[in-house]
N, C-alpha and C positions, 0 to 999 in steps of 0.2 A: 535789453542787451547787457551782458555781463561786462563790467569794466575790469578787465583782467590785466592789470599791470603791476610791476614791481612794488612791494609794500613800502619801500623807501620813497618812491615817487608818490605813492598814495598819501603818505603822511605829509609830504611837502605840499601837495596839492589838495589837501583835505578841504580847505575853505573853498577852493575854486570849483571842485566837482559838486559842491552843494548849492552852487548858485543857480538861479532859475534858468539862465541861458544854457547852462550845461545840461541840465535835465531835459530841456526842450531839444537841444542838439542830439542827445542820445535817442530820444523818441523819434526824431526826424530821420536819423540814420537807420534805425530799426525799420521804419516805414519804407525807406529807399531800398533796403536789402530785401524786403518782402516783395516789392513791386517791380524791381529792376535787377539786372545782373550788375553787381558792384564789386569793386576791388579795393584793397586786398581781401582775402577771406576774413570773415568776422574775427576769428581767433588771432589774426595777425595785425589788426588795426593799431594796437598799441605796442607792437613788437619793438619799436625803437626804445621804449622805456624798459622793456624786459631784458634786452641785451646790454643796456648801459644804465646803471642805477645813477641817481642824482649825485651821490657821493663820489662816483668814479668819473664824472664828466670832466674831460680835459679839452675837448674840441667839439664845436657845434658846426655842422654843415646844414644849410637850410635849402630845401627844395620847394617846389610849388605844390604839386599833388602827385599821387601815385601814378605809375604807368597804367594805362587803361585797356591794354590788350589782355586776352585770356592767358592766365598762368604766369604773367610777368611780375606783378607787384608782390613784394614780401614784407611790406610795412616799414622799410628803410628807404630814405630818399636816395635816388640815383641807382639803387640796387635792384637786381632782378634775381629770380629764382635760378638755381642750378639748372642747366640744360636749356635755358632761354638764350637766344641770340643776344649778344651784348649790344645795347642801343647806341646810336651815334654819339649822344652826349657823353655817355660813360666811356666809349672808346676814346674820345678826346681827353677825358680825365686821365685815362691810363697812358695816353700818349704824352701828356704834359708831365705825368709822374716819371715816365721813362726819361724824358729830356732833362727834367729837374735833377735826377740822380745819375744821369749819364749811363743808363743801363738799357738793356732790351727787356721790356716787360710786356709779355704777351699771355695774359692769363686765359685759361679756358672757361672761366666762369665770371659773371658779373655780380656775383653774390658778395656783398660787403659786410657780412656778419662778422668777419674777423676784425674789421675796423671797429665796429660797434662794441665788441667784447674788450677792446683796449681803451675804451673811454671816449669814443667818438659817437656823439648822438646824431643820428642821421634823420633830421626832422623835416617832414613836409609841412607846409602851412595848412593844407587840408589833408586829413588823414585817410579820406575815402574819395572814391570817384565812381561815376557810372561807366559801364563798359563803352569803349569807343568814343567817349565824350570828355575831352580834357577840360579840367577846371569846372566840372559840372556840379560839384558840391561846395563851391565857393560861398553860396548863399546860406549854407547850413550853420554858419557862425563858428566853424573850426578856427578861423583866424583869431577870435577872442581867446580861445583856449591856448593856441600855440604862441600868441603874443604873451600871455601870462607865463608860459613856460620859459620863454626867452628872458622875460623880466626877472623871474625867480633866479635863474642862473646868473644873470648880471648882478643882481642885488646880493645874493647869498653866497656866491663863490668868488674865488680870487684867481687871477692869472689863467683864465680860460681863453682859448683861441676860437674866434668866430670867423668862419670862412663864408663870405657872402658873394655868391656868384650870380651876377646879373642884376638888373634894375629892381626886379621884384624882391630879391633877397636884400638888396641895399636898403629899400624902404622898410623891410621887416626888422632891420637892425638899427634903426635910427635912435632907439632909446637905450642901447647898450652903453654902459659906463666905460668909456674908452680910456679912462685914467687908471683902471685896474685890470683891464683885459686887453688882449691884442685882437684888433679887428682888421682882417685882410679882405680887400674888395677887388674884384676883377669883373670882366664880362662873363657871360654864361658860356659853358662848354658846348652848347648846341652848335651844330655846323655853321649856321648863319652868323652867330656872334664870333665864333672861333675863327672863321675864315675872313672876318673883318679886322683881325689882329687884336681882338679884345680879350682873348683867353690865353693863348700860348705864351709862355715866358713869364707867367706870374710867379712861378717858383713857390707857390703856397705850401707845398709839402715840406720842403727843406726849411722854409721860414718858420713853419709851425714847430718843427722839431728843434730848431735853434732856440726858439722862445721857451719851449718846455725844458730843454737842457739848462738854459739860463736860470730857470726857476726850480731846478732840482726835481723835475718830474720825469717819469719814465717816458721815453720816446715812443712814437707810434711806428710800428713796423708796417708801413704802407704797402710793401711788396708781398705781404702775407696772403693776399687773395689767392685762393686755389683755382 
């Protein structure tokens, strides 16, 4: 499988992608795609890195794994392709965004490419999944790779905002250097968590922009989803 991601990331991760576990990972992913229907399409597996280069990263949002329904996943966590019905978790993300900014935000699409192009890396812990089987590629060692990415961002960048939604993301962010980055945690936007009062009211979007402004960085236009 061709590892087709941004040259900027390739240089940052050059040592990581030479490690035996990563070579084994790519071989196993190839085998999965040959023998099963998997998502996202192969050419979009590393989409998060192509929309947002390492030098441009200002915000990190961590998801678990891609949507596993036909035509949904586009390589960005929480994001779906244009024309796909907006999933419940993402609807709750948009609802919180509306409440946070005191506006009515009813986008027609759940495609978050516009966020990624502004410096938001939308990173799933596992970058692939089998059709109709959530978390089915957890055993393929994607976690080692995505942990290394989070560590690189933490170590080599300054004043990045990490948005950790749900217990899974909280664990994923345990090693982030909180002395030089802003880490915001809340419950997951899934209906179960959100309805228990663990999601709504976190104001992560305005808090992110307040921090970016404080550090003289361009704000994220969260409402730019088409």
